[in-house]
Phi, psi and omega in degrees: 000022181264022183270002175089003178268141182284153173282124178249155186230139183287163185299331182261031179309125178270167185304319182295321188285328182298320181298312178294324177301305190301321175296322176288327172310301178303319181291316178303315176300318177300316191287325179293324175302317186292322168304319183296333180299339177273352185270128181280173192292328183293308178300324174288326174291332178282335171295319174293322179294325173286324176305307179303320176291315185288332172305318180285323176302328187247034174310310187298318177301314180283328172297319178300319178297314187296322180295327169298327181284321178295322182292328182282317192280336181304326185264013183253011176082011179298148177285160179302320173299319180287330171299310176306323173298323187284329191290138168235122172234190180303316189291321181287327183287327174298321179289326174294318177292331175290330180292316178297314177305314179304310182298319179307319187273000175284158173297137183299119182275347178284128180089003180296140174269119174282320174203158181209153180198153162252126186287167179298339174273004171100359189278142183265114185247132175221148175241113188239156176289139176224152174297152175294308181143249177251118188251136173258118179247125177246118198215169176222148166072316195264104182298321183307343181287342175293315172287319181302310184296317174308312190286325178297308182301315182291321178298324179274002178081020176261154162268161177213133172262124188258130167237092180275172179285155181292346179285338173240032187293319175295315178308300187305321180290327173290326175289319179295327177298319185293320177299313178294326178295325180289320175307311179300322177290331175278000178083009174269155172293117181296349179282355167306330184231115178229152175235141186293127182257356179254145182275342186301126188289340176303339181300322171310306175305318184288318176304311190295343185263001191266059166302135187094343181246308184257128183271331191198143179243132179236103172276139183221106188161210190279171185299314183307310173311309193288319178290333174293319173298317180293321186296320189270341189289143164251013172237162182289150189232135176245144187199170156225136187278308182221161177248068182269084180275140181233143176247138176250114174271105189294167177288332186253092183207170171271122184299316181295322173298314177296327167302304192301313180298307184308312179297311176298318183295322179276314195255352182299326176194089188281350183262030176234168192286347181260010174283137183295138171245336171232135172251123176255126184236129182295145183306318180300310174305305174310315184278345169282003179104356183292318177307315179296315178305315180285334183278333176285324178293328177292309187299324181302333187253018169085023179272130169277119184263128176246115187235166170282179184304319178299321182290323186288334180290333192260339183222093188291346180277358179287140166279151181295125174284137170260167185315309187302330187303320185294342178247013185266137172259107188275324175057040183199181182279053176231140182221137167273133182227132185218135182262132186238158181267355187194162174302313182306318182289316175303315183289328173301319181291314182303310181302316180291317183253349186280166181254010181057036179263292183207128180219147190233150171233140178249105189209158171256001186259126175299314179298321182290323187284328176296313175304316180298314180301320188285324190261341183276119176262083179236154174306320188226117179247123182247144176237120175058033170210158185298141178298342185292349174281001179276089187195143179303309180307311179300325187281347187088021182265007181081312172197181179230141174276350181165167169243119187263133175252013170287165179250355175254135173089297182221147176216133180094195178301137186246120181250197187298322176310318186284356178254032176231154172245196181230158168215156178271144172233115183247119175240132180233188178221044175108002179303139174234151183274136173275000000 
């Protein structure tokens, strides 16, 4: 499988053939990854610069493919927010190209020395970053994940198998075609990046059981997708189930700042995992009019407010919040609002209902901010800024392959460094253990 040609599958593939196809795909990726180990960081970076160039050169191809997906999915009942996530135009392709170019220009993580020491017996000990291997990326809706994931994996010396959602199959295929062509132009094996070409859902299950060939799965999409991946996998999975992000508005805060942040966090792009879903407001702030001000500003922008009894007394247009609203990731123009009596109550609410993705405090109190940062156990904890900044691109990572809410290996937005593991290298001069 080292000839650079993708593993293809006929349109009438049967279930037994899908299993064989998936194994061939993983074997091809494994072989390409081993070859990538001999490629230096500058050659990998140049391959990504070529990818960035070709994404711009082939805008018409990708936009035409995206148009096919949009026309198909408009009749499938997707929300406006989900359609927006699916759409690719020239401006978004320019952004995708910039992200790939930024990743190319980052410091090569492979071979970086994390720590080093010389032992008393003269052994030279180093802990260095090394690629994970073959990564299976499973995702929905957002075609930019195709180029982001490919670029981050190439930068970090990994091979990747991409499985996008059926709603973006034409767009993802076109982007993957461009990436693979760029790798070939740069003299690398195109099978470093492969895309699953069969629609059969069983393919994901087959791939998830290929321990020994695939080293890691990263699902990116709705909670049901991620839980299904975790249930089926025989390989490690890095994940976040939901992005139930929450903002606490403290008693001591700048009202104008609080309004601006809450509105931005909810409406700037509601269909993404770092949009705020619940706003907690201290009773003092609520009763001085800030709750009404924030809710009016949100409602003016089409947001449905679901509030507790205290919220509904201060903002009559609010619907009654049910228990499940506090833990719901709406991904839409809906926001739950609750009045709390203290910072401790806000932290308790976040701990009980939150998803440990991104949570923020708006406060003028250094002590309150410090307490919030120390006690909120989330991958991203913000002070006086919008949750929408919880993003690999905004963090300077160029892009992210996902946002992990796990606590082992990686947490928060994952860039190229997070797609490496470590190994110990020990150099001696004939030492033996007594």
